mmCIF entry with sequence, helices, sheets and N, C-alpha, C, O atoms, coordinates in Angstrom:
data_MODEL
# 
_entry.id   MODEL 
# 
_entity.id                         1 
_entity.type                       polymer 
_entity.pdbx_number_of_molecules   1 
# 
_entity_poly.entity_id                      1 
_entity_poly.type                           'polypeptide(L)' 
_entity_poly.nstd_linkage                   no 
_entity_poly.nstd_monomer                   no 
_entity_poly.pdbx_seq_one_letter_code       MRGNRCRRTRQRLVEVHDAYLDDAEHQKTGAKIVAAAQGGVQGVFVYDLEIPD 
_entity_poly.pdbx_seq_one_letter_code_can   MRGNRCRRTRQRLVEVHDAYLDDAEHQKTGAKIVAAAQGGVQGVFVYDLEIPD 
_entity_poly.pdbx_strand_id                 A 
# 
loop_
_entity_poly_seq.entity_id 
_entity_poly_seq.num 
_entity_poly_seq.mon_id 
_entity_poly_seq.hetero 
1 1  MET n 
1 2  ARG n 
1 3  GLY n 
1 4  ASN n 
1 5  ARG n 
1 6  CYS n 
1 7  ARG n 
1 8  ARG n 
1 9  THR n 
1 10 ARG n 
1 11 GLN n 
1 12 ARG n 
1 13 LEU n 
1 14 VAL n 
1 15 GLU n 
1 16 VAL n 
1 17 HIS n 
1 18 ASP n 
1 19 ALA n 
1 20 TYR n 
1 21 LEU n 
1 22 ASP n 
1 23 ASP n 
1 24 ALA n 
1 25 GLU n 
1 26 HIS n 
1 27 GLN n 
1 28 LYS n 
1 29 THR n 
1 30 GLY n 
1 31 ALA n 
1 32 LYS n 
1 33 ILE n 
1 34 VAL n 
1 35 ALA n 
1 36 ALA n 
1 37 ALA n 
1 38 GLN n 
1 39 GLY n 
1 40 GLY n 
1 41 VAL n 
1 42 GLN n 
1 43 GLY n 
1 44 VAL n 
1 45 PHE n 
1 46 VAL n 
1 47 TYR n 
1 48 ASP n 
1 49 LEU n 
1 50 GLU n 
1 51 ILE n 
1 52 PRO n 
1 53 ASP n 
# 
_struct_asym.id          A 
_struct_asym.entity_id   1 
# 
loop_
_struct_conf.conf_type_id 
_struct_conf.id 
_struct_conf.pdbx_PDB_helix_id 
_struct_conf.beg_label_comp_id 
_struct_conf.beg_label_asym_id 
_struct_conf.beg_label_seq_id 
_struct_conf.pdbx_beg_PDB_ins_code 
_struct_conf.end_label_comp_id 
_struct_conf.end_label_asym_id 
_struct_conf.end_label_seq_id 
_struct_conf.pdbx_end_PDB_ins_code 
_struct_conf.beg_auth_comp_id 
_struct_conf.beg_auth_asym_id 
_struct_conf.beg_auth_seq_id 
_struct_conf.end_auth_comp_id 
_struct_conf.end_auth_asym_id 
_struct_conf.end_auth_seq_id 
_struct_conf.pdbx_PDB_helix_class 
_struct_conf.details 
_struct_conf.pdbx_PDB_helix_length 
HELX_P HELX_P1 AA1 ARG A 2  ? ASP A 22 ? ARG A 2  ASP A 22 1 ? 21 
HELX_P HELX_P2 AA2 ALA A 24 ? ALA A 36 ? ALA A 24 ALA A 36 1 ? 13 
HELX_P HELX_P3 AA3 GLY A 40 ? GLY A 43 ? GLY A 40 GLY A 43 5 ? 4  
# 
_struct_conf_type.id          HELX_P 
_struct_conf_type.criteria    ? 
_struct_conf_type.reference   ? 
# 
loop_
_atom_site.group_PDB 
_atom_site.id 
_atom_site.type_symbol 
_atom_site.label_atom_id 
_atom_site.label_alt_id 
_atom_site.label_comp_id 
_atom_site.label_asym_id 
_atom_site.label_entity_id 
_atom_site.label_seq_id 
_atom_site.pdbx_PDB_ins_code 
_atom_site.Cartn_x 
_atom_site.Cartn_y 
_atom_site.Cartn_z 
_atom_site.occupancy 
_atom_site.B_iso_or_equiv 
_atom_site.pdbx_formal_charge 
_atom_site.auth_seq_id 
_atom_site.auth_comp_id 
_atom_site.auth_asym_id 
_atom_site.auth_atom_id 
_atom_site.pdbx_PDB_model_num 
ATOM 1   N N  . MET A 1 1  ? 24.772 -44.122 10.785  1.00 0.00 ? 1  MET A N  1 
ATOM 2   C CA . MET A 1 1  ? 23.948 -43.193 11.596  1.00 0.00 ? 1  MET A CA 1 
ATOM 3   C C  . MET A 1 1  ? 24.339 -41.780 11.161  1.00 0.00 ? 1  MET A C  1 
ATOM 4   O O  . MET A 1 1  ? 23.435 -40.961 11.001  1.00 0.00 ? 1  MET A O  1 
ATOM 5   N N  . ARG A 1 2  ? 25.572 -41.438 10.962  1.00 0.00 ? 2  ARG A N  1 
ATOM 6   C CA . ARG A 1 2  ? 25.947 -40.064 10.621  1.00 0.00 ? 2  ARG A CA 1 
ATOM 7   C C  . ARG A 1 2  ? 25.284 -39.658 9.230   1.00 0.00 ? 2  ARG A C  1 
ATOM 8   O O  . ARG A 1 2  ? 24.792 -38.544 9.049   1.00 0.00 ? 2  ARG A O  1 
ATOM 9   N N  . GLY A 1 3  ? 25.312 -40.591 8.332   1.00 0.00 ? 3  GLY A N  1 
ATOM 10  C CA . GLY A 1 3  ? 24.762 -40.276 6.954   1.00 0.00 ? 3  GLY A CA 1 
ATOM 11  C C  . GLY A 1 3  ? 23.288 -40.022 7.098   1.00 0.00 ? 3  GLY A C  1 
ATOM 12  O O  . GLY A 1 3  ? 22.806 -39.060 6.499   1.00 0.00 ? 3  GLY A O  1 
ATOM 13  N N  . ASN A 1 4  ? 22.541 -40.783 7.824   1.00 0.00 ? 4  ASN A N  1 
ATOM 14  C CA . ASN A 1 4  ? 21.137 -40.327 8.008   1.00 0.00 ? 4  ASN A CA 1 
ATOM 15  C C  . ASN A 1 4  ? 20.937 -39.049 8.586   1.00 0.00 ? 4  ASN A C  1 
ATOM 16  O O  . ASN A 1 4  ? 20.014 -38.338 8.188   1.00 0.00 ? 4  ASN A O  1 
ATOM 17  N N  . ARG A 1 5  ? 21.744 -38.670 9.526   1.00 0.00 ? 5  ARG A N  1 
ATOM 18  C CA . ARG A 1 5  ? 21.643 -37.376 10.252  1.00 0.00 ? 5  ARG A CA 1 
ATOM 19  C C  . ARG A 1 5  ? 21.906 -36.231 9.231   1.00 0.00 ? 5  ARG A C  1 
ATOM 20  O O  . ARG A 1 5  ? 21.201 -35.224 9.176   1.00 0.00 ? 5  ARG A O  1 
ATOM 21  N N  . CYS A 1 6  ? 22.980 -36.466 8.426   1.00 0.00 ? 6  CYS A N  1 
ATOM 22  C CA . CYS A 1 6  ? 23.346 -35.474 7.356   1.00 0.00 ? 6  CYS A CA 1 
ATOM 23  C C  . CYS A 1 6  ? 22.190 -35.325 6.285   1.00 0.00 ? 6  CYS A C  1 
ATOM 24  O O  . CYS A 1 6  ? 21.914 -34.212 5.836   1.00 0.00 ? 6  CYS A O  1 
ATOM 25  N N  . ARG A 1 7  ? 21.542 -36.427 5.896   1.00 0.00 ? 7  ARG A N  1 
ATOM 26  C CA . ARG A 1 7  ? 20.397 -36.338 4.979   1.00 0.00 ? 7  ARG A CA 1 
ATOM 27  C C  . ARG A 1 7  ? 19.269 -35.622 5.583   1.00 0.00 ? 7  ARG A C  1 
ATOM 28  O O  . ARG A 1 7  ? 18.656 -34.802 4.900   1.00 0.00 ? 7  ARG A O  1 
ATOM 29  N N  . ARG A 1 8  ? 18.900 -35.879 6.930   1.00 0.00 ? 8  ARG A N  1 
ATOM 30  C CA . ARG A 1 8  ? 17.791 -35.190 7.487   1.00 0.00 ? 8  ARG A CA 1 
ATOM 31  C C  . ARG A 1 8  ? 18.104 -33.717 7.687   1.00 0.00 ? 8  ARG A C  1 
ATOM 32  O O  . ARG A 1 8  ? 17.205 -32.887 7.554   1.00 0.00 ? 8  ARG A O  1 
ATOM 33  N N  . THR A 1 9  ? 19.412 -33.340 8.017   1.00 0.00 ? 9  THR A N  1 
ATOM 34  C CA . THR A 1 9  ? 19.706 -31.973 8.098   1.00 0.00 ? 9  THR A CA 1 
ATOM 35  C C  . THR A 1 9  ? 19.624 -31.260 6.805   1.00 0.00 ? 9  THR A C  1 
ATOM 36  O O  . THR A 1 9  ? 19.155 -30.125 6.720   1.00 0.00 ? 9  THR A O  1 
ATOM 37  N N  . ARG A 1 10 ? 20.122 -31.991 5.706   1.00 0.00 ? 10 ARG A N  1 
ATOM 38  C CA . ARG A 1 10 ? 19.966 -31.334 4.320   1.00 0.00 ? 10 ARG A CA 1 
ATOM 39  C C  . ARG A 1 10 ? 18.598 -31.150 3.888   1.00 0.00 ? 10 ARG A C  1 
ATOM 40  O O  . ARG A 1 10 ? 18.263 -30.139 3.270   1.00 0.00 ? 10 ARG A O  1 
ATOM 41  N N  . GLN A 1 11 ? 17.726 -32.153 4.206   1.00 0.00 ? 11 GLN A N  1 
ATOM 42  C CA . GLN A 1 11 ? 16.335 -32.098 3.864   1.00 0.00 ? 11 GLN A CA 1 
ATOM 43  C C  . GLN A 1 11 ? 15.706 -30.905 4.589   1.00 0.00 ? 11 GLN A C  1 
ATOM 44  O O  . GLN A 1 11 ? 14.946 -30.143 3.992   1.00 0.00 ? 11 GLN A O  1 
ATOM 45  N N  . ARG A 1 12 ? 16.027 -30.745 5.885   1.00 0.00 ? 12 ARG A N  1 
ATOM 46  C CA . ARG A 1 12 ? 15.427 -29.599 6.675   1.00 0.00 ? 12 ARG A CA 1 
ATOM 47  C C  . ARG A 1 12 ? 15.925 -28.262 6.132   1.00 0.00 ? 12 ARG A C  1 
ATOM 48  O O  . ARG A 1 12 ? 15.137 -27.316 6.096   1.00 0.00 ? 12 ARG A O  1 
ATOM 49  N N  . LEU A 1 13 ? 17.172 -28.124 5.710   1.00 0.00 ? 13 LEU A N  1 
ATOM 50  C CA . LEU A 1 13 ? 17.651 -26.918 5.086   1.00 0.00 ? 13 LEU A CA 1 
ATOM 51  C C  . LEU A 1 13 ? 16.834 -26.632 3.810   1.00 0.00 ? 13 LEU A C  1 
ATOM 52  O O  . LEU A 1 13 ? 16.379 -25.506 3.610   1.00 0.00 ? 13 LEU A O  1 
ATOM 53  N N  . VAL A 1 14 ? 16.650 -27.631 2.965   1.00 0.00 ? 14 VAL A N  1 
ATOM 54  C CA . VAL A 1 14 ? 15.841 -27.453 1.797   1.00 0.00 ? 14 VAL A CA 1 
ATOM 55  C C  . VAL A 1 14 ? 14.451 -26.933 2.147   1.00 0.00 ? 14 VAL A C  1 
ATOM 56  O O  . VAL A 1 14 ? 13.961 -25.996 1.517   1.00 0.00 ? 14 VAL A O  1 
ATOM 57  N N  . GLU A 1 15 ? 13.837 -27.518 3.117   1.00 0.00 ? 15 GLU A N  1 
ATOM 58  C CA . GLU A 1 15 ? 12.496 -27.088 3.492   1.00 0.00 ? 15 GLU A CA 1 
ATOM 59  C C  . GLU A 1 15 ? 12.448 -25.638 3.996   1.00 0.00 ? 15 GLU A C  1 
ATOM 60  O O  . GLU A 1 15 ? 11.541 -24.882 3.648   1.00 0.00 ? 15 GLU A O  1 
ATOM 61  N N  . VAL A 1 16 ? 13.411 -25.270 4.801   1.00 0.00 ? 16 VAL A N  1 
ATOM 62  C CA . VAL A 1 16 ? 13.513 -23.833 5.306   1.00 0.00 ? 16 VAL A CA 1 
ATOM 63  C C  . VAL A 1 16 ? 13.803 -22.958 4.088   1.00 0.00 ? 16 VAL A C  1 
ATOM 64  O O  . VAL A 1 16 ? 13.129 -21.938 3.945   1.00 0.00 ? 16 VAL A O  1 
ATOM 65  N N  . HIS A 1 17 ? 14.712 -23.257 3.235   1.00 0.00 ? 17 HIS A N  1 
ATOM 66  C CA . HIS A 1 17 ? 15.040 -22.456 2.099   1.00 0.00 ? 17 HIS A CA 1 
ATOM 67  C C  . HIS A 1 17 ? 13.832 -22.189 1.199   1.00 0.00 ? 17 HIS A C  1 
ATOM 68  O O  . HIS A 1 17 ? 13.560 -21.070 0.762   1.00 0.00 ? 17 HIS A O  1 
ATOM 69  N N  . ASP A 1 18 ? 13.115 -23.319 0.950   1.00 0.00 ? 18 ASP A N  1 
ATOM 70  C CA . ASP A 1 18 ? 11.987 -23.142 0.093   1.00 0.00 ? 18 ASP A CA 1 
ATOM 71  C C  . ASP A 1 18 ? 10.912 -22.220 0.717   1.00 0.00 ? 18 ASP A C  1 
ATOM 72  O O  . ASP A 1 18 ? 10.277 -21.427 0.022   1.00 0.00 ? 18 ASP A O  1 
ATOM 73  N N  . ALA A 1 19 ? 10.735 -22.348 2.012   1.00 0.00 ? 19 ALA A N  1 
ATOM 74  C CA . ALA A 1 19 ? 9.748  -21.569 2.788   1.00 0.00 ? 19 ALA A CA 1 
ATOM 75  C C  . ALA A 1 19 ? 10.025 -20.124 2.652   1.00 0.00 ? 19 ALA A C  1 
ATOM 76  O O  . ALA A 1 19 ? 9.118  -19.354 2.335   1.00 0.00 ? 19 ALA A O  1 
ATOM 77  N N  . TYR A 1 20 ? 11.295 -19.692 2.886   1.00 0.00 ? 20 TYR A N  1 
ATOM 78  C CA . TYR A 1 20 ? 11.600 -18.289 2.918   1.00 0.00 ? 20 TYR A CA 1 
ATOM 79  C C  . TYR A 1 20 ? 11.659 -17.738 1.381   1.00 0.00 ? 20 TYR A C  1 
ATOM 80  O O  . TYR A 1 20 ? 11.508 -16.538 1.147   1.00 0.00 ? 20 TYR A O  1 
ATOM 81  N N  . LEU A 1 21 ? 11.862 -18.590 0.470   1.00 0.00 ? 21 LEU A N  1 
ATOM 82  C CA . LEU A 1 21 ? 11.891 -18.049 -0.958  1.00 0.00 ? 21 LEU A CA 1 
ATOM 83  C C  . LEU A 1 21 ? 10.413 -17.674 -1.327  1.00 0.00 ? 21 LEU A C  1 
ATOM 84  O O  . LEU A 1 21 ? 10.210 -16.739 -2.103  1.00 0.00 ? 21 LEU A O  1 
ATOM 85  N N  . ASP A 1 22 ? 9.393  -18.380 -0.789  1.00 0.00 ? 22 ASP A N  1 
ATOM 86  C CA . ASP A 1 22 ? 8.020  -18.024 -0.999  1.00 0.00 ? 22 ASP A CA 1 
ATOM 87  C C  . ASP A 1 22 ? 7.440  -16.916 -0.236  1.00 0.00 ? 22 ASP A C  1 
ATOM 88  O O  . ASP A 1 22 ? 6.345  -16.434 -0.525  1.00 0.00 ? 22 ASP A O  1 
ATOM 89  N N  . ASP A 1 23 ? 8.196  -16.492 0.776   1.00 0.00 ? 23 ASP A N  1 
ATOM 90  C CA . ASP A 1 23 ? 7.656  -15.495 1.694   1.00 0.00 ? 23 ASP A CA 1 
ATOM 91  C C  . ASP A 1 23 ? 7.649  -14.095 1.109   1.00 0.00 ? 23 ASP A C  1 
ATOM 92  O O  . ASP A 1 23 ? 8.686  -13.605 0.663   1.00 0.00 ? 23 ASP A O  1 
ATOM 93  N N  . ALA A 1 24 ? 6.452  -13.423 1.106   1.00 0.00 ? 24 ALA A N  1 
ATOM 94  C CA . ALA A 1 24 ? 6.312  -12.105 0.463   1.00 0.00 ? 24 ALA A CA 1 
ATOM 95  C C  . ALA A 1 24 ? 7.270  -11.075 1.089   1.00 0.00 ? 24 ALA A C  1 
ATOM 96  O O  . ALA A 1 24 ? 7.860  -10.262 0.378   1.00 0.00 ? 24 ALA A O  1 
ATOM 97  N N  . GLU A 1 25 ? 7.413  -11.113 2.370   1.00 0.00 ? 25 GLU A N  1 
ATOM 98  C CA . GLU A 1 25 ? 8.317  -10.128 3.072   1.00 0.00 ? 25 GLU A CA 1 
ATOM 99  C C  . GLU A 1 25 ? 9.741  -10.352 2.566   1.00 0.00 ? 25 GLU A C  1 
ATOM 100 O O  . GLU A 1 25 ? 10.444 -9.400  2.228   1.00 0.00 ? 25 GLU A O  1 
ATOM 101 N N  . HIS A 1 26 ? 10.170 -11.643 2.516   1.00 0.00 ? 26 HIS A N  1 
ATOM 102 C CA . HIS A 1 26 ? 11.520 -11.950 2.044   1.00 0.00 ? 26 HIS A CA 1 
ATOM 103 C C  . HIS A 1 26 ? 11.741 -11.436 0.610   1.00 0.00 ? 26 HIS A C  1 
ATOM 104 O O  . HIS A 1 26 ? 12.812 -10.927 0.278   1.00 0.00 ? 26 HIS A O  1 
ATOM 105 N N  . GLN A 1 27 ? 10.686 -11.585 -0.244  1.00 0.00 ? 27 GLN A N  1 
ATOM 106 C CA . GLN A 1 27 ? 10.863 -11.133 -1.617  1.00 0.00 ? 27 GLN A CA 1 
ATOM 107 C C  . GLN A 1 27 ? 10.982 -9.676  -1.766  1.00 0.00 ? 27 GLN A C  1 
ATOM 108 O O  . GLN A 1 27 ? 11.764 -9.177  -2.575  1.00 0.00 ? 27 GLN A O  1 
ATOM 109 N N  . LYS A 1 28 ? 10.118 -8.899  -0.899  1.00 0.00 ? 28 LYS A N  1 
ATOM 110 C CA . LYS A 1 28 ? 10.210 -7.435  -0.854  1.00 0.00 ? 28 LYS A CA 1 
ATOM 111 C C  . LYS A 1 28 ? 11.611 -7.024  -0.414  1.00 0.00 ? 28 LYS A C  1 
ATOM 112 O O  . LYS A 1 28 ? 12.218 -6.152  -1.036  1.00 0.00 ? 28 LYS A O  1 
ATOM 113 N N  . THR A 1 29 ? 12.151 -7.656  0.685   1.00 0.00 ? 29 THR A N  1 
ATOM 114 C CA . THR A 1 29 ? 13.399 -7.231  1.148   1.00 0.00 ? 29 THR A CA 1 
ATOM 115 C C  . THR A 1 29 ? 14.528 -7.556  0.097   1.00 0.00 ? 29 THR A C  1 
ATOM 116 O O  . THR A 1 29 ? 15.464 -6.777  -0.085  1.00 0.00 ? 29 THR A O  1 
ATOM 117 N N  . GLY A 1 30 ? 14.402 -8.676  -0.547  1.00 0.00 ? 30 GLY A N  1 
ATOM 118 C CA . GLY A 1 30 ? 15.456 -9.081  -1.508  1.00 0.00 ? 30 GLY A CA 1 
ATOM 119 C C  . GLY A 1 30 ? 15.400 -8.032  -2.645  1.00 0.00 ? 30 GLY A C  1 
ATOM 120 O O  . GLY A 1 30 ? 16.468 -7.620  -3.098  1.00 0.00 ? 30 GLY A O  1 
ATOM 121 N N  . ALA A 1 31 ? 14.274 -7.589  -3.118  1.00 0.00 ? 31 ALA A N  1 
ATOM 122 C CA . ALA A 1 31 ? 14.140 -6.693  -4.185  1.00 0.00 ? 31 ALA A CA 1 
ATOM 123 C C  . ALA A 1 31 ? 14.804 -5.355  -3.784  1.00 0.00 ? 31 ALA A C  1 
ATOM 124 O O  . ALA A 1 31 ? 15.494 -4.751  -4.606  1.00 0.00 ? 31 ALA A O  1 
ATOM 125 N N  . LYS A 1 32 ? 14.610 -4.894  -2.561  1.00 0.00 ? 32 LYS A N  1 
ATOM 126 C CA . LYS A 1 32 ? 15.253 -3.663  -2.032  1.00 0.00 ? 32 LYS A CA 1 
ATOM 127 C C  . LYS A 1 32 ? 16.821 -3.885  -2.053  1.00 0.00 ? 32 LYS A C  1 
ATOM 128 O O  . LYS A 1 32 ? 17.532 -2.966  -2.458  1.00 0.00 ? 32 LYS A O  1 
ATOM 129 N N  . ILE A 1 33 ? 17.325 -4.960  -1.671  1.00 0.00 ? 33 ILE A N  1 
ATOM 130 C CA . ILE A 1 33 ? 18.800 -5.208  -1.606  1.00 0.00 ? 33 ILE A CA 1 
ATOM 131 C C  . ILE A 1 33 ? 19.304 -5.171  -2.984  1.00 0.00 ? 33 ILE A C  1 
ATOM 132 O O  . ILE A 1 33 ? 20.329 -4.529  -3.217  1.00 0.00 ? 33 ILE A O  1 
ATOM 133 N N  . VAL A 1 34 ? 18.693 -5.792  -3.917  1.00 0.00 ? 34 VAL A N  1 
ATOM 134 C CA . VAL A 1 34 ? 19.146 -5.834  -5.253  1.00 0.00 ? 34 VAL A CA 1 
ATOM 135 C C  . VAL A 1 34 ? 19.123 -4.489  -5.935  1.00 0.00 ? 34 VAL A C  1 
ATOM 136 O O  . VAL A 1 34 ? 20.027 -4.152  -6.699  1.00 0.00 ? 34 VAL A O  1 
ATOM 137 N N  . ALA A 1 35 ? 18.087 -3.723  -5.657  1.00 0.00 ? 35 ALA A N  1 
ATOM 138 C CA . ALA A 1 35 ? 17.921 -2.330  -6.217  1.00 0.00 ? 35 ALA A CA 1 
ATOM 139 C C  . ALA A 1 35 ? 19.063 -1.425  -5.649  1.00 0.00 ? 35 ALA A C  1 
ATOM 140 O O  . ALA A 1 35 ? 19.564 -0.537  -6.340  1.00 0.00 ? 35 ALA A O  1 
ATOM 141 N N  . ALA A 1 36 ? 19.453 -1.678  -4.382  1.00 0.00 ? 36 ALA A N  1 
ATOM 142 C CA . ALA A 1 36 ? 20.485 -0.804  -3.792  1.00 0.00 ? 36 ALA A CA 1 
ATOM 143 C C  . ALA A 1 36 ? 21.922 -1.250  -4.129  1.00 0.00 ? 36 ALA A C  1 
ATOM 144 O O  . ALA A 1 36 ? 22.876 -0.496  -3.935  1.00 0.00 ? 36 ALA A O  1 
ATOM 145 N N  . ALA A 1 37 ? 22.053 -2.457  -4.622  1.00 0.00 ? 37 ALA A N  1 
ATOM 146 C CA . ALA A 1 37 ? 23.508 -3.005  -4.886  1.00 0.00 ? 37 ALA A CA 1 
ATOM 147 C C  . ALA A 1 37 ? 23.967 -2.467  -6.190  1.00 0.00 ? 37 ALA A C  1 
ATOM 148 O O  . ALA A 1 37 ? 23.203 -2.278  -7.137  1.00 0.00 ? 37 ALA A O  1 
ATOM 149 N N  . GLN A 1 38 ? 25.307 -2.215  -6.206  1.00 0.00 ? 38 GLN A N  1 
ATOM 150 C CA . GLN A 1 38 ? 25.952 -1.783  -7.432  1.00 0.00 ? 38 GLN A CA 1 
ATOM 151 C C  . GLN A 1 38 ? 25.992 -2.974  -8.336  1.00 0.00 ? 38 GLN A C  1 
ATOM 152 O O  . GLN A 1 38 ? 26.547 -4.005  -7.957  1.00 0.00 ? 38 GLN A O  1 
ATOM 153 N N  . GLY A 1 39 ? 25.415 -2.881  -9.545  1.00 0.00 ? 39 GLY A N  1 
ATOM 154 C CA . GLY A 1 39 ? 25.371 -3.995  -10.483 1.00 0.00 ? 39 GLY A CA 1 
ATOM 155 C C  . GLY A 1 39 ? 24.179 -4.874  -10.267 1.00 0.00 ? 39 GLY A C  1 
ATOM 156 O O  . GLY A 1 39 ? 24.135 -5.975  -10.816 1.00 0.00 ? 39 GLY A O  1 
ATOM 157 N N  . GLY A 1 40 ? 23.178 -4.436  -9.471  1.00 0.00 ? 40 GLY A N  1 
ATOM 158 C CA . GLY A 1 40 ? 22.014 -5.205  -9.264  1.00 0.00 ? 40 GLY A CA 1 
ATOM 159 C C  . GLY A 1 40 ? 22.298 -6.516  -8.656  1.00 0.00 ? 40 GLY A C  1 
ATOM 160 O O  . GLY A 1 40 ? 23.081 -6.626  -7.713  1.00 0.00 ? 40 GLY A O  1 
ATOM 161 N N  . VAL A 1 41 ? 21.659 -7.531  -9.192  1.00 0.00 ? 41 VAL A N  1 
ATOM 162 C CA . VAL A 1 41 ? 21.814 -8.925  -8.522  1.00 0.00 ? 41 VAL A CA 1 
ATOM 163 C C  . VAL A 1 41 ? 23.245 -9.363  -8.617  1.00 0.00 ? 41 VAL A C  1 
ATOM 164 O O  . VAL A 1 41 ? 23.661 -10.201 -7.816  1.00 0.00 ? 41 VAL A O  1 
ATOM 165 N N  . GLN A 1 42 ? 24.047 -8.844  -9.562  1.00 0.00 ? 42 GLN A N  1 
ATOM 166 C CA . GLN A 1 42 ? 25.510 -9.294  -9.633  1.00 0.00 ? 42 GLN A CA 1 
ATOM 167 C C  . GLN A 1 42 ? 26.278 -8.683  -8.501  1.00 0.00 ? 42 GLN A C  1 
ATOM 168 O O  . GLN A 1 42 ? 27.414 -9.087  -8.253  1.00 0.00 ? 42 GLN A O  1 
ATOM 169 N N  . GLY A 1 43 ? 25.687 -7.680  -7.766  1.00 0.00 ? 43 GLY A N  1 
ATOM 170 C CA . GLY A 1 43 ? 26.425 -7.025  -6.679  1.00 0.00 ? 43 GLY A CA 1 
ATOM 171 C C  . GLY A 1 43 ? 26.073 -7.589  -5.365  1.00 0.00 ? 43 GLY A C  1 
ATOM 172 O O  . GLY A 1 43 ? 26.473 -7.032  -4.343  1.00 0.00 ? 43 GLY A O  1 
ATOM 173 N N  . VAL A 1 44 ? 25.294 -8.741  -5.314  1.00 0.00 ? 44 VAL A N  1 
ATOM 174 C CA . VAL A 1 44 ? 24.812 -9.303  -4.105  1.00 0.00 ? 44 VAL A CA 1 
ATOM 175 C C  . VAL A 1 44 ? 25.480 -10.680 -3.998  1.00 0.00 ? 44 VAL A C  1 
ATOM 176 O O  . VAL A 1 44 ? 25.550 -11.457 -4.950  1.00 0.00 ? 44 VAL A O  1 
ATOM 177 N N  . PHE A 1 45 ? 25.962 -10.926 -2.782  1.00 0.00 ? 45 PHE A N  1 
ATOM 178 C CA . PHE A 1 45 ? 26.545 -12.246 -2.347  1.00 0.00 ? 45 PHE A CA 1 
ATOM 179 C C  . PHE A 1 45 ? 25.700 -12.702 -1.101  1.00 0.00 ? 45 PHE A C  1 
ATOM 180 O O  . PHE A 1 45 ? 25.538 -11.975 -0.121  1.00 0.00 ? 45 PHE A O  1 
ATOM 181 N N  . VAL A 1 46 ? 25.197 -13.916 -1.216  1.00 0.00 ? 46 VAL A N  1 
ATOM 182 C CA . VAL A 1 46 ? 24.293 -14.433 -0.224  1.00 0.00 ? 46 VAL A CA 1 
ATOM 183 C C  . VAL A 1 46 ? 24.894 -15.763 0.327   1.00 0.00 ? 46 VAL A C  1 
ATOM 184 O O  . VAL A 1 46 ? 25.429 -16.579 -0.424  1.00 0.00 ? 46 VAL A O  1 
ATOM 185 N N  . TYR A 1 47 ? 24.785 -15.938 1.626   1.00 0.00 ? 47 TYR A N  1 
ATOM 186 C CA . TYR A 1 47 ? 25.279 -17.116 2.208   1.00 0.00 ? 47 TYR A CA 1 
ATOM 187 C C  . TYR A 1 47 ? 24.467 -17.339 3.500   1.00 0.00 ? 47 TYR A C  1 
ATOM 188 O O  . TYR A 1 47 ? 23.839 -16.427 4.038   1.00 0.00 ? 47 TYR A O  1 
ATOM 189 N N  . ASP A 1 48 ? 24.511 -18.579 3.961   1.00 0.00 ? 48 ASP A N  1 
ATOM 190 C CA . ASP A 1 48 ? 23.845 -18.996 5.208   1.00 0.00 ? 48 ASP A CA 1 
ATOM 191 C C  . ASP A 1 48 ? 24.887 -18.943 6.241   1.00 0.00 ? 48 ASP A C  1 
ATOM 192 O O  . ASP A 1 48 ? 26.008 -19.367 5.959   1.00 0.00 ? 48 ASP A O  1 
ATOM 193 N N  . LEU A 1 49 ? 24.627 -18.443 7.465   1.00 0.00 ? 49 LEU A N  1 
ATOM 194 C CA . LEU A 1 49 ? 25.507 -18.389 8.602   1.00 0.00 ? 49 LEU A CA 1 
ATOM 195 C C  . LEU A 1 49 ? 24.824 -19.118 9.736   1.00 0.00 ? 49 LEU A C  1 
ATOM 196 O O  . LEU A 1 49 ? 23.793 -18.667 10.234  1.00 0.00 ? 49 LEU A O  1 
ATOM 197 N N  . GLU A 1 50 ? 25.361 -20.190 10.134  1.00 0.00 ? 50 GLU A N  1 
ATOM 198 C CA . GLU A 1 50 ? 24.708 -20.905 11.296  1.00 0.00 ? 50 GLU A CA 1 
ATOM 199 C C  . GLU A 1 50 ? 25.206 -20.332 12.608  1.00 0.00 ? 50 GLU A C  1 
ATOM 200 O O  . GLU A 1 50 ? 26.408 -20.288 12.874  1.00 0.00 ? 50 GLU A O  1 
ATOM 201 N N  . ILE A 1 51 ? 24.291 -19.909 13.392  1.00 0.00 ? 51 ILE A N  1 
ATOM 202 C CA . ILE A 1 51 ? 24.631 -19.476 14.681  1.00 0.00 ? 51 ILE A CA 1 
ATOM 203 C C  . ILE A 1 51 ? 24.170 -20.415 15.799  1.00 0.00 ? 51 ILE A C  1 
ATOM 204 O O  . ILE A 1 51 ? 22.959 -20.593 15.926  1.00 0.00 ? 51 ILE A O  1 
ATOM 205 N N  . PRO A 1 52 ? 24.997 -21.010 16.589  1.00 0.00 ? 52 PRO A N  1 
ATOM 206 C CA . PRO A 1 52 ? 24.612 -21.944 17.578  1.00 0.00 ? 52 PRO A CA 1 
ATOM 207 C C  . PRO A 1 52 ? 23.674 -21.237 18.626  1.00 0.00 ? 52 PRO A C  1 
ATOM 208 O O  . PRO A 1 52 ? 23.750 -20.039 18.898  1.00 0.00 ? 52 PRO A O  1 
ATOM 209 N N  . ASP A 1 53 ? 22.788 -22.118 19.178  1.00 0.00 ? 53 ASP A N  1 
ATOM 210 C CA . ASP A 1 53 ? 21.835 -21.550 20.161  1.00 0.00 ? 53 ASP A CA 1 
ATOM 211 C C  . ASP A 1 53 ? 22.562 -21.265 21.448  1.00 0.00 ? 53 ASP A C  1 
ATOM 212 O O  . ASP A 1 53 ? 21.955 -20.786 22.406  1.00 0.00 ? 53 ASP A O  1 
# 
């Protein structure tokens, strides 16, 4: 049971990730962050932070 839940959660994370990568507003914001960071993309650290409801 737990394995199935983990696979479903992982699949959902992939779907959400793919959706925001294609989002035009996300791309514009990301470009601004990279332009402002020292070292460009090398100066950016990205992570997901889960916040409980």
